[in-house]
VOVO-872771 format. One record per residue (C-alpha): residue number from 1; residue in three letters; y, z, x. Coordinates in steps of 0.05 Angstrom, whole numbers, plus 5000, padded with zeros to 4 digits. Example, Ala and Ser with C-alpha at 12.3 -4.5 7.8 and 13.67 -1.06 7.14 Angstrom:
2
{num: 1; residuo: ALA; Y: 4910; Z: 5156; X: 5246}
{num: 2; residuo: SER; Y: 4979; Z: 5143; X: 5273}
***
This chain:
297
{num: 1; residuo: MET; Y: 6223; Z: 7373; X: 9420}
{num: 2; residuo: GLN; Y: 6179; Z: 7412; X: 9363}
{num: 3; residuo: LEU; Y: 6217; Z: 7456; X: 9317}
{num: 4; residuo: PRO; Y: 6199; Z: 7531; X: 9325}
{num: 5; residuo: ILE; Y: 6176; Z: 7575; X: 9270}
{num: 6; residuo: VAL; Y: 6224; Z: 7628; X: 9263}
{num: 7; residuo: VAL; Y: 6209; Z: 7698; X: 9242}
{num: 8; residuo: GLY; Y: 6255; Z: 7759; X: 9232}
{num: 9; residuo: VAL; Y: 6236; Z: 7819; X: 9257}
{num: 10; residuo: ASP; Y: 6261; Z: 7887; X: 9253}
{num: 11; residuo: GLY; Y: 6203; Z: 7931; X: 9277}
{num: 12; residuo: SER; Y: 6180; Z: 7952; X: 9219}
{num: 13; residuo: GLY; Y: 6107; Z: 7938; X: 9196}
{num: 14; residuo: PRO; Y: 6118; Z: 7885; X: 9150}
{num: 15; residuo: SER; Y: 6156; Z: 7843; X: 9200}
{num: 16; residuo: LEU; Y: 6109; Z: 7856; X: 9253}
{num: 17; residuo: ARG; Y: 6054; Z: 7823; X: 9202}
{num: 18; residuo: ALA; Y: 6102; Z: 7768; X: 9199}
{num: 19; residuo: VAL; Y: 6100; Z: 7755; X: 9275}
{num: 20; residuo: ASP; Y: 6020; Z: 7756; X: 9263}
{num: 21; residuo: TRP; Y: 6020; Z: 7709; X: 9205}
{num: 22; residuo: ALA; Y: 6079; Z: 7671; X: 9244}
{num: 23; residuo: ALA; Y: 6037; Z: 7663; X: 9303}
{num: 24; residuo: ASP; Y: 5982; Z: 7634; X: 9276}
{num: 25; residuo: GLU; Y: 6019; Z: 7583; X: 9241}
{num: 26; residuo: ALA; Y: 6049; Z: 7564; X: 9304}
{num: 27; residuo: ALA; Y: 5988; Z: 7554; X: 9336}
{num: 28; residuo: LEU; Y: 5962; Z: 7511; X: 9274}
{num: 29; residuo: ARG; Y: 6017; Z: 7472; X: 9279}
{num: 30; residuo: GLY; Y: 6030; Z: 7467; X: 9354}
{num: 31; residuo: ALA; Y: 6098; Z: 7493; X: 9351}
{num: 32; residuo: PRO; Y: 6137; Z: 7544; X: 9389}
{num: 33; residuo: LEU; Y: 6159; Z: 7619; X: 9359}
{num: 34; residuo: ARG; Y: 6218; Z: 7640; X: 9357}
{num: 35; residuo: LEU; Y: 6227; Z: 7723; X: 9343}
{num: 36; residuo: VAL; Y: 6305; Z: 7741; X: 9315}
{num: 37; residuo: TYR; Y: 6332; Z: 7803; X: 9311}
{num: 38; residuo: ALA; Y: 6405; Z: 7810; X: 9276}
{num: 39; residuo: SER; Y: 6429; Z: 7871; X: 9300}
{num: 40; residuo: LEU; Y: 6470; Z: 7885; X: 9247}
{num: 41; residuo: TRP; Y: 6399; Z: 7892; X: 9205}
{num: 42; residuo: ASP; Y: 6412; Z: 7968; X: 9199}
{num: 43; residuo: ARG; Y: 6463; Z: 7957; X: 9142}
{num: 44; residuo: TYR; Y: 6407; Z: 7942; X: 9102}
{num: 45; residuo: GLU; Y: 6340; Z: 7973; X: 9135}
{num: 46; residuo: GLY; Y: 6365; Z: 8022; X: 9190}
{num: 47; residuo: ALA; Y: 6346; Z: 8094; X: 9158}
{num: 48; residuo: LEU; Y: 6275; Z: 8064; X: 9142}
{num: 49; residuo: LEU; Y: 6262; Z: 8027; X: 9202}
{num: 50; residuo: ALA; Y: 6279; Z: 8089; X: 9241}
{num: 51; residuo: GLN; Y: 6229; Z: 8127; X: 9197}
{num: 52; residuo: GLU; Y: 6173; Z: 8075; X: 9212}
{num: 53; residuo: LEU; Y: 6184; Z: 8076; X: 9285}
{num: 54; residuo: HIS; Y: 6185; Z: 8159; X: 9289}
{num: 55; residuo: ARG; Y: 6253; Z: 8150; X: 9329}
{num: 56; residuo: PRO; Y: 6318; Z: 8175; X: 9315}
{num: 57; residuo: LYS; Y: 6366; Z: 8112; X: 9289}
{num: 58; residuo: GLU; Y: 6416; Z: 8115; X: 9348}
{num: 59; residuo: GLU; Y: 6352; Z: 8099; X: 9395}
{num: 60; residuo: VAL; Y: 6326; Z: 8044; X: 9357}
{num: 61; residuo: MET; Y: 6354; Z: 7984; X: 9408}
{num: 62; residuo: ALA; Y: 6352; Z: 7918; X: 9397}
{num: 63; residuo: GLN; Y: 6315; Z: 7898; X: 9457}
{num: 64; residuo: ASP; Y: 6259; Z: 7947; X: 9434}
{num: 65; residuo: VAL; Y: 6251; Z: 7910; X: 9370}
{num: 66; residuo: VAL; Y: 6246; Z: 7835; X: 9403}
{num: 67; residuo: GLY; Y: 6204; Z: 7864; X: 9464}
{num: 68; residuo: THR; Y: 6152; Z: 7889; X: 9420}
{num: 69; residuo: ALA; Y: 6149; Z: 7832; X: 9373}
{num: 70; residuo: ARG; Y: 6143; Z: 7787; X: 9427}
{num: 71; residuo: LEU; Y: 6087; Z: 7829; X: 9460}
{num: 72; residuo: ARG; Y: 6047; Z: 7827; X: 9392}
{num: 73; residuo: ALA; Y: 6056; Z: 7755; X: 9387}
{num: 74; residuo: GLU; Y: 6031; Z: 7738; X: 9453}
{num: 75; residuo: ARG; Y: 5975; Z: 7779; X: 9445}
{num: 76; residuo: ARG; Y: 5949; Z: 7751; X: 9387}
{num: 77; residuo: ARG; Y: 5963; Z: 7678; X: 9406}
{num: 78; residuo: PRO; Y: 5973; Z: 7670; X: 9478}
{num: 79; residuo: GLU; Y: 5981; Z: 7594; X: 9479}
{num: 80; residuo: VAL; Y: 6043; Z: 7593; X: 9437}
{num: 81; residuo: PRO; Y: 6109; Z: 7596; X: 9475}
{num: 82; residuo: VAL; Y: 6149; Z: 7651; X: 9447}
{num: 83; residuo: SER; Y: 6229; Z: 7660; X: 9455}
{num: 84; residuo: THR; Y: 6274; Z: 7720; X: 9427}
{num: 85; residuo: GLU; Y: 6342; Z: 7722; X: 9408}
{num: 86; residuo: VAL; Y: 6385; Z: 7782; X: 9386}
{num: 87; residuo: LEU; Y: 6442; Z: 7762; X: 9336}
{num: 88; residuo: PRO; Y: 6506; Z: 7801; X: 9330}
{num: 89; residuo: GLU; Y: 6511; Z: 7788; X: 9252}
{num: 90; residuo: GLU; Y: 6486; Z: 7800; X: 9183}
{num: 91; residuo: PRO; Y: 6414; Z: 7784; X: 9184}
{num: 92; residuo: ASP; Y: 6419; Z: 7738; X: 9121}
{num: 93; residuo: HIS; Y: 6472; Z: 7700; X: 9153}
{num: 94; residuo: GLY; Y: 6431; Z: 7692; X: 9218}
{num: 95; residuo: LEU; Y: 6368; Z: 7673; X: 9191}
{num: 96; residuo: VAL; Y: 6398; Z: 7619; X: 9145}
{num: 97; residuo: ARG; Y: 6435; Z: 7590; X: 9207}
{num: 98; residuo: GLU; Y: 6366; Z: 7589; X: 9247}
{num: 99; residuo: SER; Y: 6336; Z: 7554; X: 9186}
{num: 100; residuo: ARG; Y: 6375; Z: 7497; X: 9206}
{num: 101; residuo: THR; Y: 6334; Z: 7482; X: 9265}
{num: 102; residuo: ALA; Y: 6270; Z: 7509; X: 9247}
{num: 103; residuo: LEU; Y: 6203; Z: 7481; X: 9217}
{num: 104; residuo: ALA; Y: 6197; Z: 7550; X: 9175}
{num: 105; residuo: VAL; Y: 6224; Z: 7617; X: 9172}
{num: 106; residuo: VAL; Y: 6177; Z: 7678; X: 9160}
{num: 107; residuo: LEU; Y: 6190; Z: 7746; X: 9133}
{num: 108; residuo: GLY; Y: 6161; Z: 7806; X: 9120}
{num: 109; residuo: CYS; Y: 6166; Z: 7832; X: 9047}
{num: 110; residuo: ARG; Y: 6196; Z: 7901; X: 9042}
{num: 111; residuo: GLY; Y: 6199; Z: 7948; X: 8982}
{num: 112; residuo: ARG; Y: 6248; Z: 8005; X: 8965}
{num: 113; residuo: GLY; Y: 6236; Z: 8069; X: 8933}
{num: 114; residuo: GLY; Y: 6181; Z: 8088; X: 8897}
{num: 115; residuo: VAL; Y: 6167; Z: 8017; X: 8874}
{num: 116; residuo: ALA; Y: 6159; Z: 7986; X: 8942}
{num: 117; residuo: GLU; Y: 6094; Z: 7942; X: 8927}
{num: 118; residuo: ALA; Y: 6138; Z: 7912; X: 8869}
{num: 119; residuo: LEU; Y: 6207; Z: 7898; X: 8898}
{num: 120; residuo: LEU; Y: 6233; Z: 7845; X: 8948}
{num: 121; residuo: GLY; Y: 6271; Z: 7865; X: 9011}
{num: 122; residuo: SER; Y: 6351; Z: 7842; X: 8994}
{num: 123; residuo: VAL; Y: 6343; Z: 7802; X: 9065}
{num: 124; residuo: SER; Y: 6286; Z: 7764; X: 9041}
{num: 125; residuo: LEU; Y: 6310; Z: 7745; X: 8973}
{num: 126; residuo: MET; Y: 6378; Z: 7718; X: 9006}
{num: 127; residuo: VAL; Y: 6354; Z: 7675; X: 9058}
{num: 128; residuo: ALA; Y: 6294; Z: 7649; X: 9010}
{num: 129; residuo: GLY; Y: 6349; Z: 7627; X: 8965}
{num: 130; residuo: ARG; Y: 6395; Z: 7587; X: 9016}
{num: 131; residuo: ALA; Y: 6355; Z: 7564; X: 9069}
{num: 132; residuo: HIS; Y: 6347; Z: 7499; X: 9098}
{num: 133; residuo: CYS; Y: 6273; Z: 7494; X: 9110}
{num: 134; residuo: PRO; Y: 6212; Z: 7532; X: 9083}
{num: 135; residuo: VAL; Y: 6213; Z: 7599; X: 9078}
{num: 136; residuo: ILE; Y: 6146; Z: 7643; X: 9074}
{num: 137; residuo: VAL; Y: 6150; Z: 7713; X: 9048}
{num: 138; residuo: LEU; Y: 6092; Z: 7756; X: 9054}
{num: 139; residuo: ARG; Y: 6072; Z: 7781; X: 8991}
{num: 140; residuo: GLY; Y: 6019; Z: 7824; X: 8976}
{num: 141; residuo: SER; Y: 5961; Z: 7849; X: 9013}
{num: 142; residuo: HIS; Y: 5940; Z: 7774; X: 9041}
{num: 143; residuo: ASP; Y: 6000; Z: 7790; X: 9097}
{num: 144; residuo: ASP; Y: 5950; Z: 7830; X: 9141}
{num: 145; residuo: LEU; Y: 5918; Z: 7777; X: 9182}
{num: 146; residuo: SER; Y: 5880; Z: 7825; X: 9229}
{num: 147; residuo: GLY; Y: 5813; Z: 7796; X: 9209}
{num: 148; residuo: PRO; Y: 5763; Z: 7749; X: 9244}
{num: 149; residuo: HIS; Y: 5792; Z: 7686; X: 9279}
{num: 150; residuo: ASP; Y: 5772; Z: 7612; X: 9283}
{num: 151; residuo: GLU; Y: 5790; Z: 7585; X: 9344}
{num: 152; residuo: LEU; Y: 5820; Z: 7518; X: 9323}
{num: 153; residuo: SER; Y: 5836; Z: 7539; X: 9252}
{num: 154; residuo: GLY; Y: 5871; Z: 7616; X: 9256}
{num: 155; residuo: PRO; Y: 5862; Z: 7668; X: 9210}
{num: 156; residuo: ALA; Y: 5799; Z: 7662; X: 9164}
{num: 157; residuo: PRO; Y: 5815; Z: 7625; X: 9109}
{num: 158; residuo: ARG; Y: 5838; Z: 7669; X: 9044}
{num: 159; residuo: GLY; Y: 5834; Z: 7622; X: 8985}
{num: 160; residuo: PRO; Y: 5864; Z: 7551; X: 8971}
{num: 161; residuo: VAL; Y: 5936; Z: 7533; X: 8979}
{num: 162; residuo: VAL; Y: 5967; Z: 7536; X: 8907}
{num: 163; residuo: LEU; Y: 6022; Z: 7483; X: 8886}
{num: 164; residuo: GLY; Y: 6072; Z: 7495; X: 8831}
{num: 165; residuo: VAL; Y: 6090; Z: 7431; X: 8802}
{num: 166; residuo: GLY; Y: 6154; Z: 7444; X: 8767}
{num: 167; residuo: GLU; Y: 6196; Z: 7403; X: 8716}
{num: 168; residuo: LYS; Y: 6213; Z: 7350; X: 8769}
{num: 169; residuo: PRO; Y: 6141; Z: 7323; X: 8781}
{num: 170; residuo: THR; Y: 6156; Z: 7271; X: 8825}
{num: 171; residuo: VAL; Y: 6126; Z: 7275; X: 8904}
{num: 172; residuo: SER; Y: 6171; Z: 7337; X: 8929}
{num: 173; residuo: ALA; Y: 6181; Z: 7365; X: 8996}
{num: 174; residuo: ALA; Y: 6139; Z: 7427; X: 8971}
{num: 175; residuo: ALA; Y: 6083; Z: 7377; X: 8941}
{num: 176; residuo: ARG; Y: 6084; Z: 7355; X: 9020}
{num: 177; residuo: PHE; Y: 6089; Z: 7424; X: 9051}
{num: 178; residuo: ALA; Y: 6030; Z: 7455; X: 9008}
{num: 179; residuo: ALA; Y: 5987; Z: 7392; X: 9024}
{num: 180; residuo: GLU; Y: 6007; Z: 7397; X: 9100}
{num: 181; residuo: GLU; Y: 5986; Z: 7471; X: 9097}
{num: 182; residuo: ALA; Y: 5915; Z: 7453; X: 9065}
{num: 183; residuo: VAL; Y: 5901; Z: 7407; X: 9116}
{num: 184; residuo: LEU; Y: 5920; Z: 7449; X: 9174}
{num: 185; residuo: ARG; Y: 5878; Z: 7510; X: 9138}
{num: 186; residuo: ARG; Y: 5820; Z: 7468; X: 9118}
{num: 187; residuo: VAL; Y: 5822; Z: 7499; X: 9047}
{num: 188; residuo: PRO; Y: 5831; Z: 7460; X: 8978}
{num: 189; residuo: LEU; Y: 5893; Z: 7454; X: 8952}
{num: 190; residuo: GLU; Y: 5900; Z: 7465; X: 8874}
{num: 191; residuo: ALA; Y: 5960; Z: 7439; X: 8835}
{num: 192; residuo: VAL; Y: 5982; Z: 7482; X: 8777}
{num: 193; residuo: ARG; Y: 6025; Z: 7463; X: 8723}
{num: 194; residuo: ALA; Y: 6042; Z: 7509; X: 8660}
{num: 195; residuo: TRP; Y: 6059; Z: 7487; X: 8587}
{num: 196; residuo: ARG; Y: 6072; Z: 7515; X: 8527}
{num: 197; residuo: ARG; Y: 6066; Z: 7493; X: 8452}
{num: 198; residuo: PRO; Y: 6132; Z: 7475; X: 8425}
{num: 199; residuo: GLY; Y: 6161; Z: 7534; X: 8386}
{num: 200; residuo: HIS; Y: 6175; Z: 7494; X: 8326}
{num: 201; residuo: ALA; Y: 6099; Z: 7473; X: 8314}
{num: 202; residuo: THR; Y: 6073; Z: 7485; X: 8257}
{num: 203; residuo: THR; Y: 6005; Z: 7520; X: 8249}
{num: 204; residuo: ALA; Y: 6000; Z: 7503; X: 8171}
{num: 205; residuo: HIS; Y: 5948; Z: 7452; X: 8176}
{num: 206; residuo: PRO; Y: 5894; Z: 7451; X: 8235}
{num: 207; residuo: LEU; Y: 5906; Z: 7375; X: 8255}
{num: 208; residuo: LEU; Y: 5981; Z: 7384; X: 8254}
{num: 209; residuo: ALA; Y: 5977; Z: 7445; X: 8295}
{num: 210; residuo: GLY; Y: 5939; Z: 7408; X: 8346}
{num: 211; residuo: GLU; Y: 5983; Z: 7353; X: 8361}
{num: 212; residuo: PRO; Y: 6044; Z: 7384; X: 8389}
{num: 213; residuo: ALA; Y: 5993; Z: 7422; X: 8436}
{num: 214; residuo: HIS; Y: 5953; Z: 7359; X: 8459}
{num: 215; residuo: PHE; Y: 6023; Z: 7324; X: 8476}
{num: 216; residuo: GLU; Y: 6046; Z: 7379; X: 8517}
{num: 217; residuo: ARG; Y: 5981; Z: 7389; X: 8553}
{num: 218; residuo: GLU; Y: 5976; Z: 7310; X: 8567}
{num: 219; residuo: ARG; Y: 6053; Z: 7317; X: 8596}
{num: 220; residuo: ALA; Y: 6031; Z: 7369; X: 8645}
{num: 221; residuo: VAL; Y: 5971; Z: 7327; X: 8667}
{num: 222; residuo: GLU; Y: 6009; Z: 7266; X: 8677}
{num: 223; residuo: ALA; Y: 6065; Z: 7320; X: 8718}
{num: 224; residuo: LEU; Y: 6003; Z: 7338; X: 8766}
{num: 225; residuo: GLU; Y: 5983; Z: 7263; X: 8775}
{num: 226; residuo: GLU; Y: 6058; Z: 7247; X: 8799}
{num: 227; residuo: ALA; Y: 6058; Z: 7307; X: 8843}
{num: 228; residuo: LEU; Y: 5998; Z: 7290; X: 8882}
{num: 229; residuo: ALA; Y: 6012; Z: 7217; X: 8888}
{num: 230; residuo: ASP; Y: 6019; Z: 7227; X: 8963}
{num: 231; residuo: ALA; Y: 5958; Z: 7276; X: 8971}
{num: 232; residuo: PRO; Y: 5925; Z: 7257; X: 9036}
{num: 233; residuo: ALA; Y: 5858; Z: 7219; X: 9035}
{num: 234; residuo: GLY; Y: 5800; Z: 7274; X: 9046}
{num: 235; residuo: LEU; Y: 5842; Z: 7335; X: 9020}
{num: 236; residuo: GLU; Y: 5807; Z: 7369; X: 8969}
{num: 237; residuo: VAL; Y: 5846; Z: 7379; X: 8912}
{num: 238; residuo: THR; Y: 5840; Z: 7403; X: 8840}
{num: 239; residuo: ARG; Y: 5894; Z: 7405; X: 8783}
{num: 240; residuo: ARG; Y: 5889; Z: 7454; X: 8727}
{num: 241; residuo: ALA; Y: 5943; Z: 7447; X: 8665}
{num: 242; residuo: ALA; Y: 5944; Z: 7516; X: 8643}
{num: 243; residuo: GLU; Y: 5977; Z: 7543; X: 8575}
{num: 244; residuo: GLY; Y: 6030; Z: 7600; X: 8587}
{num: 245; residuo: HIS; Y: 6093; Z: 7624; X: 8618}
{num: 246; residuo: ALA; Y: 6102; Z: 7588; X: 8691}
{num: 247; residuo: ARG; Y: 6109; Z: 7656; X: 8724}
{num: 248; residuo: ASP; Y: 6052; Z: 7690; X: 8695}
{num: 249; residuo: VAL; Y: 6003; Z: 7625; X: 8709}
{num: 250; residuo: LEU; Y: 6024; Z: 7623; X: 8780}
{num: 251; residuo: LEU; Y: 6026; Z: 7701; X: 8785}
{num: 252; residuo: ALA; Y: 5949; Z: 7697; X: 8764}
{num: 253; residuo: ALA; Y: 5929; Z: 7640; X: 8809}
{num: 254; residuo: SER; Y: 5957; Z: 7673; X: 8873}
{num: 255; residuo: GLN; Y: 5911; Z: 7732; X: 8862}
{num: 256; residuo: GLU; Y: 5860; Z: 7684; X: 8894}
{num: 257; residuo: ALA; Y: 5903; Z: 7643; X: 8936}
{num: 258; residuo: GLY; Y: 5912; Z: 7645; X: 9005}
{num: 259; residuo: LEU; Y: 5987; Z: 7616; X: 8998}
{num: 260; residuo: LEU; Y: 6031; Z: 7598; X: 8943}
{num: 261; residuo: VAL; Y: 6086; Z: 7541; X: 8948}
{num: 262; residuo: VAL; Y: 6138; Z: 7530; X: 8897}
{num: 263; residuo: GLY; Y: 6206; Z: 7486; X: 8908}
{num: 264; residuo: ALA; Y: 6273; Z: 7503; X: 8899}
{num: 265; residuo: ARG; Y: 6334; Z: 7461; X: 8877}
{num: 266; residuo: ARG; Y: 6401; Z: 7446; X: 8909}
{num: 267; residuo: ARG; Y: 6455; Z: 7460; X: 8864}
{num: 268; residuo: HIS; Y: 6509; Z: 7408; X: 8863}
{num: 269; residuo: GLY; Y: 6570; Z: 7421; X: 8898}
{num: 270; residuo: ARG; Y: 6552; Z: 7488; X: 8915}
{num: 271; residuo: PHE; Y: 6517; Z: 7524; X: 8984}
{num: 272; residuo: GLY; Y: 6451; Z: 7539; X: 8972}
{num: 273; residuo: LEU; Y: 6391; Z: 7541; X: 8935}
{num: 274; residuo: HIS; Y: 6379; Z: 7551; X: 8853}
{num: 275; residuo: LEU; Y: 6324; Z: 7602; X: 8852}
{num: 276; residuo: GLY; Y: 6307; Z: 7603; X: 8778}
{num: 277; residuo: ARG; Y: 6265; Z: 7660; X: 8742}
{num: 278; residuo: VAL; Y: 6193; Z: 7631; X: 8764}
{num: 279; residuo: ALA; Y: 6214; Z: 7635; X: 8837}
{num: 280; residuo: HIS; Y: 6245; Z: 7704; X: 8838}
{num: 281; residuo: GLY; Y: 6185; Z: 7732; X: 8797}
{num: 282; residuo: LEU; Y: 6131; Z: 7701; X: 8847}
{num: 283; residuo: LEU; Y: 6176; Z: 7732; X: 8899}
{num: 284; residuo: HIS; Y: 6176; Z: 7801; X: 8872}
{num: 285; residuo: HIS; Y: 6105; Z: 7802; X: 8842}
{num: 286; residuo: ALA; Y: 6054; Z: 7743; X: 8875}
{num: 287; residuo: ALA; Y: 5989; Z: 7779; X: 8906}
{num: 288; residuo: CYS; Y: 5996; Z: 7724; X: 8967}
{num: 289; residuo: PRO; Y: 6051; Z: 7697; X: 9015}
{num: 290; residuo: VAL; Y: 6101; Z: 7653; X: 8976}
{num: 291; residuo: ALA; Y: 6127; Z: 7589; X: 9007}
{num: 292; residuo: VAL; Y: 6195; Z: 7572; X: 8975}
{num: 293; residuo: VAL; Y: 6210; Z: 7496; X: 8993}
{num: 294; residuo: PRO; Y: 6278; Z: 7465; X: 8989}
{num: 295; residuo: ASP; Y: 6277; Z: 7397; X: 8957}
{num: 296; residuo: ALA; Y: 6320; Z: 7364; X: 9013}
{num: 297; residuo: CYS; Y: 6278; Z: 7389; X: 9063}
***
């Protein structure tokens, strides 16, 4: 049985855009769509949700939320099977459990207060750090997929799939996921590896100054080749070794990307994933959707 694409819905604008994105993804993959509302979500978002729906908080009912989301998905992609579930629990716990039997979990990005464009909703951040499958958080303006559609490939392409190649450059779950997405969307795959000059490198002599930088750049190039060793034949792939902080390099790449994919490492002896500073920065500030892929998925 095909695993579903799971969407966390709460009735807000960002979550409905997540429904759109996930419906397109389900159509691309031939997968069912599962819309999940955690009924204790209002501990996190209740007041804001009521304001967005222009209704008193006490009138915002779970069935209204999932019913609206289902109608939206069916109108957008009538060929995709849709199911709904109301979970009487905290959203982060419920969605992490759902991730055990999901192809991917899709979440809207909701900011808070006066810096909404810069902050990530607490539920999205917690789920991205603990899920058992890829989690896609719809960052930036790219989460609005209301543009023209192609009958076979979903929304009009909005840029390449960008893969952030990390410190362990062996073929990873993130690399495989990024390649799959690029093939499905019929867009190029761009693999990016950041590198930096050693802090102790001397600049007193021009020849000596160039040696450490050359070595680090060559290591980055080798990492890119290793990460893409299993790239499908026929997929257009570009490799880019860029000098700078990984967070800054990938944030710049997200400006033109349709999807940014990064990996997450499992902690030994502890539940959950390790989201380092780079992944945190991307989830908060990227200009396109970000997929966090656990290394064991």
